[in-house]
C-alpha positions, 0 to 999 in steps of 0.5 A: 500500500502506498503512503500518501503525504499528508498536509503538514498542518494536519500532521502538526494537529495530530502531534499536538493532539497526542501531546495534549491528550497525554498531558504534556505542556504546550511549550513542547511545540517544536515547530516555528512555522506559523501555520503549523504551530497554530495547527499544533496548538489547536490540536493540543487544546482539543487534546487537553479538553478531551483529557479533562473530559475523560476521553482517554483510552478506549472511551476517546478513540472516536475523537483521536485524529490518528485513528481516523487517518488510519481507517480512512485509507482502508 
């Protein structure tokens, strides 16, 4: 199966979501590109909100953007 290159903003959002859902600090954003940083922070905010609402593990699998990306190609 071929891998398709995803949009860098989508990748940044996904990485930010993972950081937020795991409770990491938003200071860990590694990119300085404005659009990607904004996408990362948006993902981080959504991940933190999901963590605060208890959407971790199996109960939050429907919200995880990495799961949706993996199943969309199937």
